[in-house]
TIZAPA-925829 format. One record per residue (C-alpha): residue number from 1; residue in one letter; x, y, z. Coordinates in pm, whole numbers. Layout:
<atoms>
<atom><seq>NUM</seq><type>A</type><east>X</east><north>Y</north><up>Z</up></atom>
...
</atoms>
This chain:
<atoms>
<atom><seq>1</seq><type>M</type><east>406</east><north>3091</north><up>1069</up></atom>
<atom><seq>2</seq><type>T</type><east>550</east><north>3291</north><up>1388</up></atom>
<atom><seq>3</seq><type>D</type><east>503</east><north>3027</north><up>1656</up></atom>
<atom><seq>4</seq><type>T</type><east>840</east><north>2881</north><up>1606</up></atom>
<atom><seq>5</seq><type>P</type><east>734</east><north>2546</north><up>1821</up></atom>
<atom><seq>6</seq><type>G</type><east>465</east><north>2480</north><up>1639</up></atom>
<atom><seq>7</seq><type>R</type><east>675</east><north>2574</north><up>1316</up></atom>
<atom><seq>8</seq><type>L</type><east>956</east><north>2315</north><up>1393</up></atom>
<atom><seq>9</seq><type>L</type><east>666</east><north>2043</north><up>1458</up></atom>
<atom><seq>10</seq><type>G</type><east>508</east><north>2152</north><up>1114</up></atom>
<atom><seq>11</seq><type>L</type><east>914</east><north>2076</north><up>938</up></atom>
<atom><seq>12</seq><type>L</type><east>923</east><north>1778</north><up>1149</up></atom>
<atom><seq>13</seq><type>S</type><east>620</east><north>1650</north><up>1000</up></atom>
<atom><seq>14</seq><type>L</type><east>711</east><north>1735</north><up>612</up></atom>
<atom><seq>15</seq><type>L</type><east>1046</east><north>1594</north><up>677</up></atom>
<atom><seq>16</seq><type>Q</type><east>927</east><north>1226</north><up>783</up></atom>
<atom><seq>17</seq><type>T</type><east>771</east><north>1212</north><up>412</up></atom>
<atom><seq>18</seq><type>P</type><east>1075</east><north>962</north><up>273</up></atom>
<atom><seq>19</seq><type>R</type><east>1172</east><north>1186</north><up>24</up></atom>
<atom><seq>20</seq><type>E</type><east>1369</east><north>1507</north><up>-9</up></atom>
<atom><seq>21</seq><type>W</type><east>1270</east><north>1861</north><up>38</up></atom>
<atom><seq>22</seq><type>P</type><east>1428</east><north>2196</north><up>-137</up></atom>
<atom><seq>23</seq><type>G</type><east>1444</east><north>2407</north><up>114</up></atom>
<atom><seq>24</seq><type>S</type><east>1217</east><north>2657</north><up>-142</up></atom>
<atom><seq>25</seq><type>E</type><east>954</east><north>2439</north><up>-98</up></atom>
<atom><seq>26</seq><type>L</type><east>957</east><north>2391</north><up>251</up></atom>
<atom><seq>27</seq><type>A</type><east>997</east><north>2731</north><up>276</up></atom>
<atom><seq>28</seq><type>D</type><east>625</east><north>2822</north><up>85</up></atom>
<atom><seq>29</seq><type>R</type><east>505</east><north>2545</north><up>307</up></atom>
<atom><seq>30</seq><type>L</type><east>514</east><north>2689</north><up>635</up></atom>
<atom><seq>31</seq><type>Q</type><east>506</east><north>3015</north><up>488</up></atom>
<atom><seq>32</seq><type>V</type><east>815</east><north>3110</north><up>595</up></atom>
<atom><seq>33</seq><type>S</type><east>1151</east><north>3262</north><up>387</up></atom>
<atom><seq>34</seq><type>P</type><east>1442</east><north>3044</north><up>310</up></atom>
<atom><seq>35</seq><type>R</type><east>1660</east><north>3167</north><up>581</up></atom>
<atom><seq>36</seq><type>T</type><east>1457</east><north>3125</north><up>842</up></atom>
<atom><seq>37</seq><type>I</type><east>1400</east><north>2746</north><up>727</up></atom>
<atom><seq>38</seq><type>R</type><east>1786</east><north>2680</north><up>750</up></atom>
<atom><seq>39</seq><type>R</type><east>1749</east><north>2823</north><up>1097</up></atom>
<atom><seq>40</seq><type>D</type><east>1515</east><north>2574</north><up>1203</up></atom>
<atom><seq>41</seq><type>I</type><east>1701</east><north>2281</north><up>1019</up></atom>
<atom><seq>42</seq><type>D</type><east>2012</east><north>2358</north><up>1245</up></atom>
<atom><seq>43</seq><type>R</type><east>1785</east><north>2367</north><up>1601</up></atom>
<atom><seq>44</seq><type>L</type><east>1702</east><north>2062</north><up>1469</up></atom>
<atom><seq>45</seq><type>R</type><east>2004</east><north>1907</north><up>1468</up></atom>
<atom><seq>46</seq><type>E</type><east>2075</east><north>2097</north><up>1770</up></atom>
<atom><seq>47</seq><type>L</type><east>1794</east><north>1903</north><up>1894</up></atom>
<atom><seq>48</seq><type>G</type><east>1934</east><north>1533</north><up>1777</up></atom>
<atom><seq>49</seq><type>Y</type><east>1734</east><north>1518</north><up>1475</up></atom>
<atom><seq>50</seq><type>P</type><east>1939</east><north>1366</north><up>1221</up></atom>
<atom><seq>51</seq><type>V</type><east>1824</east><north>1603</north><up>874</up></atom>
<atom><seq>52</seq><type>E</type><east>2061</east><north>1555</north><up>587</up></atom>
<atom><seq>53</seq><type>A</type><east>2098</east><north>1865</north><up>309</up></atom>
<atom><seq>54</seq><type>T</type><east>2198</east><north>1749</north><up>-25</up></atom>
<atom><seq>55</seq><type>R</type><east>2350</east><north>1967</north><up>-296</up></atom>
<atom><seq>56</seq><type>G</type><east>2285</east><north>1998</north><up>-666</up></atom>
<atom><seq>57</seq><type>P</type><east>1928</east><north>2059</north><up>-874</up></atom>
<atom><seq>58</seq><type>V</type><east>1729</east><north>1759</north><up>-691</up></atom>
<atom><seq>59</seq><type>G</type><east>1927</east><north>1899</north><up>-374</up></atom>
<atom><seq>60</seq><type>G</type><east>1701</east><north>1929</north><up>-2</up></atom>
<atom><seq>61</seq><type>Y</type><east>1685</east><north>1832</north><up>325</up></atom>
<atom><seq>62</seq><type>R</type><east>1551</east><north>1488</north><up>465</up></atom>
<atom><seq>63</seq><type>L</type><east>1535</east><north>1300</north><up>751</up></atom>
<atom><seq>64</seq><type>V</type><east>1766</east><north>1013</north><up>774</up></atom>
<atom><seq>65</seq><type>A</type><east>1814</east><north>732</north><up>1036</up></atom>
<atom><seq>66</seq><type>G</type><east>1953</east><north>857</north><up>1353</up></atom>
<atom><seq>67</seq><type>A</type><east>1961</east><north>807</north><up>1709</up></atom>
<atom><seq>68</seq><type>A</type><east>1616</east><north>1051</north><up>1757</up></atom>
<atom><seq>69</seq><type>M</type><east>1268</east><north>976</north><up>1734</up></atom>
<atom><seq>70</seq><type>P</type><east>1019</east><north>1234</north><up>1564</up></atom>
<atom><seq>71</seq><type>P</type><east>787</east><north>1355</north><up>1789</up></atom>
<atom><seq>72</seq><type>L</type><east>539</east><north>1033</north><up>1795</up></atom>
<atom><seq>73</seq><type>L</type><east>488</east><north>1081</north><up>2179</up></atom>
<atom><seq>74</seq><type>L</type><east>615</east><north>715</north><up>2164</up></atom>
<atom><seq>75</seq><type>D</type><east>850</east><north>501</north><up>2386</up></atom>
<atom><seq>76</seq><type>D</type><east>1099</east><north>229</north><up>2230</up></atom>
<atom><seq>77</seq><type>E</type><east>834</east><north>-50</north><up>2355</up></atom>
<atom><seq>78</seq><type>E</type><east>558</east><north>137</north><up>2122</up></atom>
<atom><seq>79</seq><type>A</type><east>742</east><north>188</north><up>1853</up></atom>
<atom><seq>80</seq><type>V</type><east>843</east><north>-140</north><up>1831</up></atom>
<atom><seq>81</seq><type>A</type><east>532</east><north>-273</north><up>1879</up></atom>
<atom><seq>82</seq><type>I</type><east>416</east><north>-5</north><up>1606</up></atom>
<atom><seq>83</seq><type>A</type><east>681</east><north>-137</north><up>1346</up></atom>
<atom><seq>84</seq><type>V</type><east>559</east><north>-511</north><up>1350</up></atom>
<atom><seq>85</seq><type>G</type><east>168</east><north>-446</north><up>1377</up></atom>
<atom><seq>86</seq><type>L</type><east>209</east><north>-299</north><up>1088</up></atom>
<atom><seq>87</seq><type>R</type><east>454</east><north>-530</north><up>935</up></atom>
<atom><seq>88</seq><type>T</type><east>182</east><north>-790</north><up>1059</up></atom>
<atom><seq>89</seq><type>A</type><east>-87</east><north>-579</north><up>819</up></atom>
<atom><seq>90</seq><type>A</type><east>107</east><north>-530</north><up>519</up></atom>
<atom><seq>91</seq><type>G</type><east>143</east><north>-894</north><up>490</up></atom>
<atom><seq>92</seq><type>H</type><east>-235</east><north>-975</north><up>498</up></atom>
<atom><seq>93</seq><type>A</type><east>-491</east><north>-914</north><up>226</up></atom>
<atom><seq>94</seq><type>V</type><east>-726</east><north>-713</north><up>488</up></atom>
<atom><seq>95</seq><type>E</type><east>-903</east><north>-482</north><up>232</up></atom>
<atom><seq>96</seq><type>G</type><east>-867</east><north>-100</north><up>273</up></atom>
<atom><seq>97</seq><type>I</type><east>-565</east><north>-91</north><up>534</up></atom>
<atom><seq>98</seq><type>E</type><east>-285</east><north>-257</north><up>374</up></atom>
<atom><seq>99</seq><type>E</type><east>-150</east><north>12</north><up>189</up></atom>
<atom><seq>100</seq><type>A</type><east>-151</east><north>270</north><up>444</up></atom>
<atom><seq>101</seq><type>S</type><east>15</east><north>11</north><up>652</up></atom>
<atom><seq>102</seq><type>V</type><east>268</east><north>-25</north><up>368</up></atom>
<atom><seq>103</seq><type>R</type><east>299</east><north>401</north><up>394</up></atom>
<atom><seq>104</seq><type>A</type><east>326</east><north>428</north><up>736</up></atom>
<atom><seq>105</seq><type>L</type><east>553</east><north>152</north><up>790</up></atom>
<atom><seq>106</seq><type>A</type><east>812</east><north>342</north><up>526</up></atom>
<atom><seq>107</seq><type>K</type><east>782</east><north>638</north><up>721</up></atom>
<atom><seq>108</seq><type>L</type><east>859</east><north>457</north><up>1044</up></atom>
<atom><seq>109</seq><type>V</type><east>1109</east><north>267</north><up>941</up></atom>
<atom><seq>110</seq><type>Q</type><east>1273</east><north>591</north><up>764</up></atom>
<atom><seq>111</seq><type>V</type><east>1383</east><north>729</north><up>1148</up></atom>
<atom><seq>112</seq><type>L</type><east>1397</east><north>442</north><up>1371</up></atom>
<atom><seq>113</seq><type>P</type><east>1711</east><north>431</north><up>1543</up></atom>
<atom><seq>114</seq><type>A</type><east>1924</east><north>141</north><up>1433</up></atom>
<atom><seq>115</seq><type>R</type><east>1892</east><north>-26</north><up>1825</up></atom>
<atom><seq>116</seq><type>L</type><east>1481</east><north>-21</north><up>1745</up></atom>
<atom><seq>117</seq><type>R</type><east>1526</east><north>-166</north><up>1364</up></atom>
<atom><seq>118</seq><type>H</type><east>1802</east><north>-480</north><up>1522</up></atom>
<atom><seq>119</seq><type>R</type><east>1448</east><north>-541</north><up>1778</up></atom>
<atom><seq>120</seq><type>V</type><east>1225</east><north>-518</north><up>1481</up></atom>
<atom><seq>121</seq><type>A</type><east>1425</east><north>-783</north><up>1273</up></atom>
<atom><seq>122</seq><type>T</type><east>1477</east><north>-983</north><up>1562</up></atom>
<atom><seq>123</seq><type>L</type><east>1064</east><north>-989</north><up>1631</up></atom>
<atom><seq>124</seq><type>N</type><east>968</east><north>-1057</north><up>1253</up></atom>
<atom><seq>125</seq><type>A</type><east>1233</east><north>-1336</north><up>1238</up></atom>
<atom><seq>126</seq><type>A</type><east>1108</east><north>-1495</north><up>1533</up></atom>
<atom><seq>127</seq><type>T</type><east>768</east><north>-1432</north><up>1429</up></atom>
<atom><seq>128</seq><type>V</type><east>530</east><north>-1677</north><up>1189</up></atom>
<atom><seq>129</seq><type>P</type><east>239</east><north>-1518</north><up>1085</up></atom>
<atom><seq>130</seq><type>V</type><east>-48</east><north>-1765</north><up>946</up></atom>
<atom><seq>131</seq><type>L</type><east>-194</east><north>-1600</north><up>657</up></atom>
<atom><seq>132</seq><type>P</type><east>-524</east><north>-1614</north><up>527</up></atom>
<atom><seq>133</seq><type>G</type><east>-636</east><north>-1781</north><up>211</up></atom>
<atom><seq>134</seq><type>D</type><east>-379</east><north>-1886</north><up>-81</up></atom>
<atom><seq>135</seq><type>G</type><east>-214</east><north>-1587</north><up>-198</up></atom>
<atom><seq>136</seq><type>P</type><east>185</east><north>-1542</north><up>-223</up></atom>
<atom><seq>137</seq><type>R</type><east>395</east><north>-1409</north><up>25</up></atom>
<atom><seq>138</seq><type>I</type><east>563</east><north>-1022</north><up>4</up></atom>
<atom><seq>139</seq><type>D</type><east>856</east><north>-904</north><up>190</up></atom>
<atom><seq>140</seq><type>P</type><east>720</east><north>-571</north><up>398</up></atom>
<atom><seq>141</seq><type>E</type><east>1036</east><north>-441</north><up>341</up></atom>
<atom><seq>142</seq><type>D</type><east>1034</east><north>-499</north><up>-41</up></atom>
<atom><seq>143</seq><type>L</type><east>691</east><north>-309</north><up>-2</up></atom>
<atom><seq>144</seq><type>A</type><east>843</east><north>-51</north><up>193</up></atom>
<atom><seq>145</seq><type>V</type><east>1102</east><north>17</north><up>-18</up></atom>
<atom><seq>146</seq><type>L</type><east>870</east><north>10</north><up>-348</up></atom>
<atom><seq>147</seq><type>A</type><east>640</east><north>281</north><up>-97</up></atom>
<atom><seq>148</seq><type>S</type><east>910</east><north>488</north><up>-37</up></atom>
<atom><seq>149</seq><type>A</type><east>988</east><north>527</north><up>-402</up></atom>
<atom><seq>150</seq><type>V</type><east>609</east><north>649</north><up>-464</up></atom>
<atom><seq>151</seq><type>A</type><east>625</east><north>918</north><up>-255</up></atom>
<atom><seq>152</seq><type>A</type><east>945</east><north>1034</north><up>-334</up></atom>
<atom><seq>153</seq><type>R</type><east>857</east><north>1036</north><up>-697</up></atom>
<atom><seq>154</seq><type>E</type><east>1194</east><north>842</north><up>-724</up></atom>
<atom><seq>155</seq><type>R</type><east>1305</east><north>537</north><up>-1020</up></atom>
<atom><seq>156</seq><type>L</type><east>1327</east><north>224</north><up>-915</up></atom>
<atom><seq>157</seq><type>R</type><east>1542</east><north>-74</north><up>-1032</up></atom>
<atom><seq>158</seq><type>F</type><east>1449</east><north>-447</north><up>-928</up></atom>
<atom><seq>159</seq><type>D</type><east>1490</east><north>-786</north><up>-1096</up></atom>
<atom><seq>160</seq><type>Y</type><east>1149</east><north>-923</north><up>-1244</up></atom>
<atom><seq>161</seq><type>R</type><east>1008</east><north>-1263</north><up>-1341</up></atom>
<atom><seq>162</seq><type>D</type><east>761</east><north>-1306</north><up>-1583</up></atom>
<atom><seq>163</seq><type>R</type><east>468</east><north>-1585</north><up>-1559</up></atom>
<atom><seq>164</seq><type>G</type><east>694</east><north>-1767</north><up>-1769</up></atom>
<atom><seq>165</seq><type>G</type><east>962</east><north>-1712</north><up>-1523</up></atom>
<atom><seq>166</seq><type>A</type><east>1213</east><north>-1528</north><up>-1738</up></atom>
<atom><seq>167</seq><type>A</type><east>1430</east><north>-1315</north><up>-1534</up></atom>
<atom><seq>168</seq><type>T</type><east>1481</east><north>-924</north><up>-1668</up></atom>
<atom><seq>169</seq><type>R</type><east>1675</east><north>-645</north><up>-1495</up></atom>
<atom><seq>170</seq><type>R</type><east>1415</east><north>-333</north><up>-1476</up></atom>
<atom><seq>171</seq><type>Q</type><east>1434</east><north>48</north><up>-1437</up></atom>
<atom><seq>172</seq><type>V</type><east>1063</east><north>166</north><up>-1389</up></atom>
<atom><seq>173</seq><type>E</type><east>957</east><north>525</north><up>-1309</up></atom>
<atom><seq>174</seq><type>P</type><east>691</east><north>376</north><up>-1009</up></atom>
<atom><seq>175</seq><type>H</type><east>317</east><north>537</north><up>-1004</up></atom>
<atom><seq>176</seq><type>R</type><east>111</east><north>360</north><up>-716</up></atom>
<atom><seq>177</seq><type>L</type><east>121</east><north>9</north><up>-531</up></atom>
<atom><seq>178</seq><type>V</type><east>-232</east><north>-170</north><up>-578</up></atom>
<atom><seq>179</seq><type>S</type><east>-327</east><north>-461</north><up>-358</up></atom>
<atom><seq>180</seq><type>Y</type><east>-586</east><north>-679</north><up>-612</up></atom>
<atom><seq>181</seq><type>G</type><east>-749</east><north>-967</north><up>-459</up></atom>
<atom><seq>182</seq><type>R</type><east>-480</east><north>-1154</north><up>-278</up></atom>
<atom><seq>183</seq><type>R</type><east>-194</east><north>-1016</north><up>-459</up></atom>
<atom><seq>184</seq><type>W</type><east>11</east><north>-672</north><up>-488</up></atom>
<atom><seq>185</seq><type>Y</type><east>104</east><north>-493</north><up>-784</up></atom>
<atom><seq>186</seq><type>L</type><east>346</east><north>-191</north><up>-853</up></atom>
<atom><seq>187</seq><type>V</type><east>171</east><north>21</north><up>-1134</up></atom>
<atom><seq>188</seq><type>G</type><east>447</east><north>202</north><up>-1324</up></atom>
<atom><seq>189</seq><type>H</type><east>638</east><north>327</north><up>-1644</up></atom>
<atom><seq>190</seq><type>D</type><east>888</east><north>100</north><up>-1784</up></atom>
<atom><seq>191</seq><type>L</type><east>1211</east><north>307</north><up>-1922</up></atom>
<atom><seq>192</seq><type>D</type><east>1337</east><north>37</north><up>-2167</up></atom>
<atom><seq>193</seq><type>R</type><east>1005</east><north>-46</north><up>-2311</up></atom>
<atom><seq>194</seq><type>D</type><east>852</east><north>309</north><up>-2286</up></atom>
<atom><seq>195</seq><type>D</type><east>501</east><north>249</north><up>-2177</up></atom>
<atom><seq>196</seq><type>W</type><east>292</east><north>138</north><up>-1889</up></atom>
<atom><seq>197</seq><type>R</type><east>300</east><north>-154</north><up>-1721</up></atom>
<atom><seq>198</seq><type>I</type><east>172</east><north>-388</north><up>-1400</up></atom>
<atom><seq>199</seq><type>F</type><east>458</east><north>-601</north><up>-1203</up></atom>
<atom><seq>200</seq><type>R</type><east>346</east><north>-856</north><up>-924</up></atom>
<atom><seq>201</seq><type>V</type><east>521</east><north>-762</north><up>-632</up></atom>
<atom><seq>202</seq><type>D</type><east>558</east><north>-1138</north><up>-558</up></atom>
<atom><seq>203</seq><type>R</type><east>795</east><north>-1138</north><up>-853</up></atom>
<atom><seq>204</seq><type>L</type><east>953</east><north>-894</north><up>-805</up></atom>
<atom><seq>205</seq><type>A</type><east>1305</east><north>-903</north><up>-634</up></atom>
<atom><seq>206</seq><type>D</type><east>1570</east><north>-652</north><up>-508</up></atom>
<atom><seq>207</seq><type>P</type><east>1419</east><north>-326</north><up>-550</up></atom>
<atom><seq>208</seq><type>Q</type><east>1634</east><north>-44</north><up>-508</up></atom>
<atom><seq>209</seq><type>R</type><east>1571</east><north>350</north><up>-516</up></atom>
<atom><seq>210</seq><type>T</type><east>1827</east><north>498</north><up>-771</up></atom>
<atom><seq>211</seq><type>G</type><east>1816</east><north>831</north><up>-633</up></atom>
<atom><seq>212</seq><type>L</type><east>1713</east><north>965</north><up>-974</up></atom>
<atom><seq>213</seq><type>R</type><east>1375</east><north>1192</north><up>-925</up></atom>
<atom><seq>214</seq><type>F</type><east>1120</east><north>1236</north><up>-1218</up></atom>
<atom><seq>215</seq><type>E</type><east>810</east><north>1424</north><up>-1320</up></atom>
<atom><seq>216</seq><type>P</type><east>481</east><north>1240</north><up>-1291</up></atom>
<atom><seq>217</seq><type>R</type><east>337</east><north>1060</north><up>-1655</up></atom>
<atom><seq>218</seq><type>E</type><east>-38</east><north>1092</north><up>-1684</up></atom>
<atom><seq>219</seq><type>L</type><east>-151</east><north>727</north><up>-1633</up></atom>
<atom><seq>220</seq><type>P</type><east>-389</east><north>570</north><up>-1933</up></atom>
<atom><seq>221</seq><type>A</type><east>-711</east><north>497</north><up>-1691</up></atom>
<atom><seq>222</seq><type>A</type><east>-948</east><north>689</north><up>-1414</up></atom>
<atom><seq>223</seq><type>D</type><east>-683</east><north>580</north><up>-1136</up></atom>
<atom><seq>224</seq><type>A</type><east>-421</east><north>277</north><up>-1103</up></atom>
<atom><seq>225</seq><type>G</type><east>-734</east><north>53</north><up>-953</up></atom>
<atom><seq>226</seq><type>A</type><east>-892</east><north>80</north><up>-1291</up></atom>
<atom><seq>227</seq><type>Y</type><east>-577</east><north>56</north><up>-1457</up></atom>
<atom><seq>228</seq><type>V</type><east>-513</east><north>-292</north><up>-1268</up></atom>
<atom><seq>229</seq><type>A</type><east>-843</east><north>-434</north><up>-1291</up></atom>
<atom><seq>230</seq><type>G</type><east>-857</east><north>-359</north><up>-1641</up></atom>
<atom><seq>231</seq><type>K</type><east>-501</east><north>-545</north><up>-1741</up></atom>
<atom><seq>232</seq><type>L</type><east>-594</east><north>-818</north><up>-1533</up></atom>
<atom><seq>233</seq><type>A</type><east>-965</east><north>-869</north><up>-1706</up></atom>
<atom><seq>234</seq><type>R</type><east>-752</east><north>-835</north><up>-2057</up></atom>
<atom><seq>235</seq><type>H</type><east>-484</east><north>-1104</north><up>-1946</up></atom>
<atom><seq>236</seq><type>Q</type><east>-624</east><north>-1367</north><up>-1746</up></atom>
<atom><seq>237</seq><type>D</type><east>-879</east><north>-1618</north><up>-1737</up></atom>
<atom><seq>238</seq><type>T</type><east>-1121</east><north>-1514</north><up>-1470</up></atom>
<atom><seq>239</seq><type>H</type><east>-1479</east><north>-1577</north><up>-1320</up></atom>
<atom><seq>240</seq><type>R</type><east>-1705</east><north>-1318</north><up>-1386</up></atom>
<atom><seq>241</seq><type>A</type><east>-2010</east><north>-1260</north><up>-1179</up></atom>
<atom><seq>242</seq><type>V</type><east>-2363</east><north>-1017</north><up>-1151</up></atom>
<atom><seq>243</seq><type>V</type><east>-2494</east><north>-997</north><up>-835</up></atom>
<atom><seq>244</seq><type>T</type><east>-2766</east><north>-754</north><up>-670</up></atom>
<atom><seq>245</seq><type>L</type><east>-2633</east><north>-624</north><up>-372</up></atom>
<atom><seq>246</seq><type>H</type><east>-2946</east><north>-566</north><up>-103</up></atom>
<atom><seq>247</seq><type>A</type><east>-2797</east><north>-242</north><up>45</up></atom>
<atom><seq>248</seq><type>P</type><east>-2775</east><north>140</north><up>-68</up></atom>
<atom><seq>249</seq><type>Y</type><east>-2538</east><north>231</north><up>-271</up></atom>
<atom><seq>250</seq><type>E</type><east>-2381</east><north>535</north><up>-114</up></atom>
<atom><seq>251</seq><type>R</type><east>-2300</east><north>270</north><up>177</up></atom>
<atom><seq>252</seq><type>L</type><east>-2097</east><north>6</north><up>-10</up></atom>
<atom><seq>253</seq><type>A</type><east>-1956</east><north>282</north><up>-222</up></atom>
<atom><seq>254</seq><type>T</type><east>-1793</east><north>453</north><up>69</up></atom>
<atom><seq>255</seq><type>H</type><east>-1582</east><north>112</north><up>160</up></atom>
<atom><seq>256</seq><type>M</type><east>-1563</east><north>-75</north><up>-142</up></atom>
<atom><seq>257</seq><type>S</type><east>-1267</east><north>-73</north><up>-351</up></atom>
<atom><seq>258</seq><type>A</type><east>-1223</east><north>-4</north><up>-739</up></atom>
<atom><seq>259</seq><type>A</type><east>-1051</east><north>-330</north><up>-725</up></atom>
<atom><seq>260</seq><type>A</type><east>-1397</east><north>-537</north><up>-607</up></atom>
<atom><seq>261</seq><type>G</type><east>-1581</east><north>-446</north><up>-888</up></atom>
<atom><seq>262</seq><type>E</type><east>-1846</east><north>-215</north><up>-1075</up></atom>
<atom><seq>263</seq><type>L</type><east>-2082</east><north>-102</north><up>-865</up></atom>
<atom><seq>264</seq><type>E</type><east>-2394</east><north>92</north><up>-978</up></atom>
<atom><seq>265</seq><type>P</type><east>-2728</east><north>156</north><up>-803</up></atom>
<atom><seq>266</seq><type>I</type><east>-3025</east><north>2</north><up>-887</up></atom>
<atom><seq>267</seq><type>D</type><east>-3294</east><north>226</north><up>-659</up></atom>
<atom><seq>268</seq><type>E</type><east>-3254</east><north>349</north><up>-283</up></atom>
<atom><seq>269</seq><type>H</type><east>-3225</east><north>4</north><up>-145</up></atom>
<atom><seq>270</seq><type>S</type><east>-3038</east><north>-192</north><up>-368</up></atom>
<atom><seq>271</seq><type>C</type><east>-2744</east><north>-169</north><up>-633</up></atom>
<atom><seq>272</seq><type>R</type><east>-2570</east><north>-410</north><up>-887</up></atom>
<atom><seq>273</seq><type>L</type><east>-2243</east><north>-548</north><up>-926</up></atom>
<atom><seq>274</seq><type>R</type><east>-2035</east><north>-643</north><up>-1155</up></atom>
<atom><seq>275</seq><type>T</type><east>-1728</east><north>-836</north><up>-1046</up></atom>
<atom><seq>276</seq><type>R</type><east>-1444</east><north>-1090</north><up>-1094</up></atom>
<atom><seq>277</seq><type>A</type><east>-1190</east><north>-1274</north><up>-947</up></atom>
<atom><seq>278</seq><type>D</type><east>-931</east><north>-1569</north><up>-1037</up></atom>
<atom><seq>279</seq><type>S</type><east>-1103</east><north>-1828</north><up>-826</up></atom>
<atom><seq>280</seq><type>L</type><east>-1468</east><north>-1897</north><up>-707</up></atom>
<atom><seq>281</seq><type>D</type><east>-1332</east><north>-1942</north><up>-383</up></atom>
<atom><seq>282</seq><type>W</type><east>-1251</east><north>-1564</north><up>-376</up></atom>
<atom><seq>283</seq><type>L</type><east>-1531</east><north>-1435</north><up>-543</up></atom>
<atom><seq>284</seq><type>A</type><east>-1789</east><north>-1651</north><up>-262</up></atom>
<atom><seq>285</seq><type>V</type><east>-1533</east><north>-1511</north><up>44</up></atom>
<atom><seq>286</seq><type>R</type><east>-1576</east><north>-1157</north><up>-133</up></atom>
<atom><seq>287</seq><type>L</type><east>-1949</east><north>-1176</north><up>-144</up></atom>
<atom><seq>288</seq><type>A</type><east>-1973</east><north>-1291</north><up>189</up></atom>
<atom><seq>289</seq><type>T</type><east>-1807</east><north>-1033</north><up>352</up></atom>
<atom><seq>290</seq><type>V</type><east>-1998</east><north>-773</north><up>156</up></atom>
<atom><seq>291</seq><type>G</type><east>-2209</east><north>-684</north><up>457</up></atom>
<atom><seq>292</seq><type>C</type><east>-2558</east><north>-725</north><up>342</up></atom>
<atom><seq>293</seq><type>D</type><east>-2793</east><north>-941</north><up>169</up></atom>
<atom><seq>294</seq><type>F</type><east>-2716</east><north>-1021</north><up>-212</up></atom>
<atom><seq>295</seq><type>E</type><east>-2896</east><north>-1242</north><up>-487</up></atom>
<atom><seq>296</seq><type>V</type><east>-2646</east><north>-1389</north><up>-739</up></atom>
<atom><seq>297</seq><type>H</type><east>-2725</east><north>-1372</north><up>-1126</up></atom>
<atom><seq>298</seq><type>E</type><east>-2472</east><north>-1518</north><up>-1278</up></atom>
<atom><seq>299</seq><type>P</type><east>-2249</east><north>-1758</north><up>-1332</up></atom>
<atom><seq>300</seq><type>P</type><east>-2515</east><north>-2048</north><up>-1215</up></atom>
<atom><seq>301</seq><type>E</type><east>-2201</east><north>-2220</north><up>-1062</up></atom>
<atom><seq>302</seq><type>L</type><east>-2106</east><north>-1958</north><up>-813</up></atom>
<atom><seq>303</seq><type>R</type><east>-2466</east><north>-2032</north><up>-664</up></atom>
<atom><seq>304</seq><type>D</type><east>-2389</east><north>-2381</north><up>-614</up></atom>
<atom><seq>305</seq><type>H</type><east>-2032</east><north>-2298</north><up>-458</up></atom>
<atom><seq>306</seq><type>L</type><east>-2218</east><north>-2098</north><up>-214</up></atom>
<atom><seq>307</seq><type>R</type><east>-2454</east><north>-2334</north><up>-129</up></atom>
<atom><seq>308</seq><type>A</type><east>-2210</east><north>-2579</north><up>-74</up></atom>
<atom><seq>309</seq><type>L</type><east>-1994</east><north>-2359</north><up>134</up></atom>
<atom><seq>310</seq><type>A</type><east>-2315</east><north>-2242</north><up>379</up></atom>
<atom><seq>311</seq><type>T</type><east>-2365</east><north>-2618</north><up>446</up></atom>
<atom><seq>312</seq><type>R</type><east>-2006</east><north>-2671</north><up>522</up></atom>
<atom><seq>313</seq><type>I</type><east>-2025</east><north>-2381</north><up>756</up></atom>
<atom><seq>314</seq><type>E</type><east>-2333</east><north>-2460</north><up>877</up></atom>
<atom><seq>315</seq><type>R</type><east>-2207</east><north>-2841</north><up>954</up></atom>
<atom><seq>316</seq><type>S</type><east>-1897</east><north>-2734</north><up>1091</up></atom>
<atom><seq>317</seq><type>L</type><east>-2110</east><north>-2489</north><up>1355</up></atom>
<atom><seq>318</seq><type>G</type><east>-2341</east><north>-2818</north><up>1448</up></atom>
<atom><seq>319</seq><type>A</type><east>-1997</east><north>-3024</north><up>1497</up></atom>
<atom><seq>320</seq><type>A</type><east>-1845</east><north>-2709</north><up>1712</up></atom>
<atom><seq>321</seq><type>G</type><east>-2169</east><north>-2694</north><up>1962</up></atom>
<atom><seq>322</seq><type>N</type><east>-2155</east><north>-3108</north><up>1956</up></atom>
<atom><seq>323</seq><type>S</type><east>-1788</east><north>-3082</north><up>2115</up></atom>
</atoms>
């Protein structure tokens, strides 16, 4: 890469990922020599970007919080607005954007100057969001720490309470964050128990990155979403449902996550969904927002629940029209 401005932007883009980059890996990514990387790092520092270098077998370069913003073409007001918006999105169960919001928030917080971090904290302290449903509240700061450790392949320490309330201190190699239903879960390899575990993030406290990197292990499932769904199905009392969705499989498969259930085509116009949740309310909401007509085969109490829900909605609309 001979275009120096373009190479510097590419280098900044890599450094914004919350991890340490060995100089040799940066050189390979940008197809230049390690000596060129060292010169480019010096240029970034001269421009005010706080690039920190560490020595040792796992040393490298990383972008730390400082006085300069990365080249996002944002002024201070826009940066604060985006940070607050990402925190809001991360705290709501909006299917399809939560994990992306957490990843983006982790990158933005990584490089926000202190004056802007203080403004973001002040705005969040003065704001009370109205959360949908009855899911537990999650601290976006904790999510950002967890997401950063996942991206950097860095061990975590945190306090954890099990369902019985017993507290333990855990050391974990984090694999993925999963948003399932109304809760967040961390999938990771528990080093003390030498086994894979899922941790409810609302039961987790004081997460800390240790600085110790690790080589990823092979997850005993197709993906983290399937792993969480399988574990919860075995360990929780859930309501199971079988539903025909009157829409093409290709259309639904593009926006339904693995956590929504098992989707299989019936014909070119419909497909079958096998799903579960910890309440009939949540199953009803999931089906009401799927975006197509559907037919519930089981359980029969879900059909009764949907009828009651439809009656309440119709009654509410009628009351609004008469006011």
